[in-house]
C-alpha positions in Angstrom: 76.7 79.8 351.1 77.6 83.5 351.1 80.2 82.8 348.4 77.7 80.9 346.3 75.2 83.7 346.7 77.8 86.3 345.9 78.9 84.4 342.8 75.3 84.0 341.6 74.6 87.7 342.1 77.7 88.7 340.1 76.6 86.3 337.3 73.1 87.8 337.2 74.5 91.4 337.1 76.9 90.4 334.4 74.1 88.8 332.3 71.9 91.9 332.8 74.7 94.1 331.4 75.2 91.7 328.5 71.5 91.9 327.8 71.9 95.7 327.6 74.3 95.2 324.7 71.3 93.7 322.8 68.2 95.6 323.9 69.7 98.9 325.0 72.7 99.5 322.7 74.6 102.7 322.2 73.3 104.0 318.9 74.0 106.6 316.3 71.9 109.7 315.7 70.7 110.3 312.2 73.1 113.2 311.7 76.1 111.2 313.0 75.2 108.2 310.8 75.1 110.4 307.7 78.5 112.0 308.5 79.9 108.5 309.1 78.6 107.2 305.8 80.1 110.1 304.0 83.5 109.6 305.8 83.5 105.9 304.9 82.8 106.6 301.2 79.4 104.9 301.4 77.4 108.0 300.7 77.4 109.7 297.2 76.5 113.3 298.2 76.4 114.5 294.6 74.1 111.8 293.5 71.6 112.5 296.3 71.4 116.2 295.3 69.5 115.0 292.3 67.0 113.0 294.3 63.7 114.2 295.8 63.2 113.4 299.4 60.3 113.8 301.9 60.0 112.9 305.6 57.1 111.2 307.2 56.2 109.1 310.3 54.2 105.9 310.7 52.6 104.9 314.0 53.8 101.4 315.0 51.6 98.7 316.5 53.5 99.3 319.8 52.7 103.0 320.2 55.8 104.7 319.0 56.5 106.6 315.8 58.7 105.2 313.0 60.8 107.9 311.3 60.9 107.4 307.5 62.2 109.2 304.5 61.0 108.6 300.9 63.5 109.1 298.1 62.4 109.5 294.5 64.3 109.7 291.2 63.4 112.4 288.6 59.9 112.0 287.2 61.1 110.9 283.8 62.9 107.9 285.4 60.3 107.0 288.0 58.8 103.5 287.9 55.6 104.4 289.8 54.6 100.9 290.9 58.1 99.8 292.1 59.3 100.4 295.7 62.5 99.4 297.6 62.3 99.4 301.4 65.7 99.4 303.0 66.6 98.2 306.5 69.7 99.4 308.4 71.9 97.5 310.7 72.3 97.3 314.5 73.2 100.6 316.3 73.0 102.4 312.9 70.3 104.7 311.5 68.3 105.0 308.3 71.0 106.9 306.4 73.2 103.8 306.6 71.0 102.5 303.8 71.8 105.2 301.3 74.7 103.2 299.8 72.1 100.6 298.7 69.4 103.2 297.8 71.5 104.5 295.0 71.1 101.1 293.2 67.4 101.2 293.3 67.0 104.9 292.5 69.0 104.4 289.3 66.6 101.6 288.5 63.7 104.0 288.8 62.4 102.8 292.1 61.0 104.8 294.9 63.2 104.1 298.0 62.0 104.2 301.6 64.5 104.2 304.4 63.5 104.3 308.1 64.8 104.0 311.6 64.2 100.8 313.5 62.7 101.0 316.9 65.1 102.4 319.5 67.3 103.7 316.7 67.8 107.0 315.0 64.7 109.2 315.3 62.2 106.4 315.9 60.7 105.7 319.2 60.6 102.5 321.2 62.3 101.4 324.4 64.1 98.3 323.3 66.0 96.8 320.3 64.9 93.2 319.6 67.2 92.2 316.7 64.3 91.7 314.3 61.5 90.4 316.6 59.6 93.6 317.0 61.3 95.2 314.0 59.6 92.8 311.6 56.2 94.3 312.6 57.5 97.8 311.9 58.6 96.7 308.5 55.1 95.4 307.9 53.7 98.8 308.8 56.0 100.4 306.2 54.7 97.8 303.6 51.1 98.7 304.6 51.9 102.4 304.1 53.2 101.6 300.6 50.1 99.7 299.6 47.9 102.5 301.0 49.7 105.2 299.2 50.8 103.6 295.9 47.9 101.1 295.4 47.4 97.4 295.6 49.5 96.8 292.4 52.8 98.2 293.8 55.7 95.9 293.7 58.1 95.9 296.7 61.6 94.6 297.3 63.0 94.6 300.8 66.8 94.9 301.3 68.5 94.7 304.7 72.0 94.8 306.1 73.0 92.8 309.2 70.1 93.2 311.7 68.2 94.7 308.8 68.9 91.6 306.8 67.5 89.4 309.6 64.5 91.7 309.8 63.6 91.4 306.1 63.8 87.6 306.5 61.8 87.5 309.7 59.2 89.8 308.1 58.4 87.0 305.6 56.8 85.0 308.4 54.0 87.5 308.9 53.7 89.1 305.4 54.0 87.5 301.9 53.3 90.6 299.8 56.9 91.5 298.9 58.1 90.2 295.6 61.7 89.5 296.6 64.2 90.0 299.4 67.9 90.9 299.5 69.6 89.9 302.8 73.1 91.2 303.3 75.2 89.6 306.1 72.1 88.5 308.1 72.5 86.1 311.0 70.6 82.8 310.8 69.8 82.6 314.5 70.3 85.1 317.3 71.3 82.6 320.0 74.0 81.1 317.7 75.2 84.6 316.9 75.5 85.6 320.5 77.3 82.4 321.4 79.8 83.1 318.6 80.3 86.7 319.8 80.6 85.7 323.4 83.4 83.3 322.5 85.3 85.5 320.1 85.0 88.9 321.8 84.4 88.1 325.5 85.8 84.6 325.9 82.7 83.6 327.9 80.9 80.2 328.0 77.8 79.8 325.9 75.5 78.7 328.8 75.3 82.4 329.7 73.1 82.9 326.7 70.2 81.1 328.3 70.4 83.2 331.4 70.7 86.3 329.3 67.8 85.3 327.2 65.6 84.9 330.3 66.6 88.3 331.5 65.8 89.8 328.1 62.4 88.1 328.1 61.6 89.6 331.5 62.7 93.0 330.4 61.7 93.2 326.8 59.2 90.4 326.2 61.1 88.1 323.7 63.4 85.1 323.9 66.5 84.9 321.8 65.0 81.7 320.3 62.2 83.9 318.8 64.8 85.5 316.5 65.7 82.7 314.1 65.6 83.8 310.4 66.6 80.3 309.2 63.3 78.9 310.4 61.5 81.4 308.3 63.8 80.9 305.3 63.1 77.2 305.2 59.4 77.8 304.8 59.0 80.9 302.6 58.4 80.8 298.9 59.5 84.4 298.4 62.7 84.7 296.3 65.8 85.6 298.4 69.2 86.9 297.4 71.7 86.1 300.2 74.9 88.3 300.3 77.8 87.9 302.7 81.5 88.9 303.0 83.9 86.0 303.2 86.0 87.7 305.9 83.0 88.5 308.2 83.9 87.6 311.8 81.1 89.6 313.5 78.3 87.6 311.7 80.1 84.5 310.5 79.7 83.7 306.8 78.5 80.1 307.5 75.2 81.5 308.7 74.3 82.8 305.2 75.5 79.5 303.6 73.3 77.6 306.0 70.3 79.7 305.1 70.9 79.4 301.4 71.0 75.6 301.8 67.8 75.7 303.9 65.9 77.9 301.4 63.7 75.9 298.9 62.9 77.3 295.5 63.9 80.7 294.1 67.2 81.9 295.6 70.7 83.1 294.8 73.8 83.7 296.8 76.7 86.1 296.4 79.8 85.7 298.6 82.3 88.6 298.4 86.1 87.9 298.7 88.0 90.0 301.3 84.8 91.6 302.6 84.3 92.0 306.3 81.0 92.7 308.0 78.7 94.9 306.0 81.6 95.6 303.5 80.5 93.6 300.5 79.3 96.6 298.5 82.4 98.6 299.3 84.7 95.8 298.3 83.0 95.1 295.0 80.5 97.8 294.0 80.2 96.6 290.4 79.7 93.0 291.2 77.2 93.8 294.0 75.1 96.1 291.9 75.0 93.6 289.0 73.9 90.8 291.3 71.2 92.9 292.9 69.9 94.3 289.6 69.8 90.9 287.9 68.0 89.2 290.8 65.5 92.0 291.4 64.7 92.4 287.7 64.0 88.6 287.5 61.2 88.8 290.0 59.9 92.3 289.7 
């Protein structure tokens, strides 16, 4: 009996630590994120010297501040009613979106980047992989409508967890004109099962225990984070992007979501691209695909 209790205790402690990897991850500061983007060649420093920027905060529904930056092209190039809201990936910060912001700024869009809860300079105790983050995105959309008027036209563009967030957001808000989801996961439970097997060599039944612990700590189940369920119902146009060599978020997840999506959609799979590397591997192709898709619906 003592051995059984000891084994059960070790399993619970292990699952608690695994849940920390999801809801309490190590994350980058904004300054570190910017330096890392520049080092990786994902940040065009000279281009952003020509862009106007301003910082602001939005109060979330959950009582913390969301740290935001608005970027604007020169006045002669500004399309006043067009806005791109960009969502960064897991453990990153808002400056991780600058690589995509350049696309939209050149198109004359205002660009808003912001830190997800429990990331960068935003508040919040836990990361929820899109569950609470979708509500923060809705607050940013609200801010745009309040400041730019009811006729503003918005595209949301997210990478990895940000990609999942822009998809999950469609379940609670249908005001955006189109969505770009880059290397998003289709379902959090399936993603964690995959990662447990590939990186930790652990059985998938642990996910159910981990999900229970996460619910008790942070108030959501892993089954609550399932973008494919939203994708199958939304009418909003979606461009799915994924690297063909992605092992962190397997490419089949985007393929499954594309198949599940009814109506207006497109898909772009990038050869030799690992996780969140599609733009880096094929900048010209990526930019062309995004511009063509966004211009079609905005």
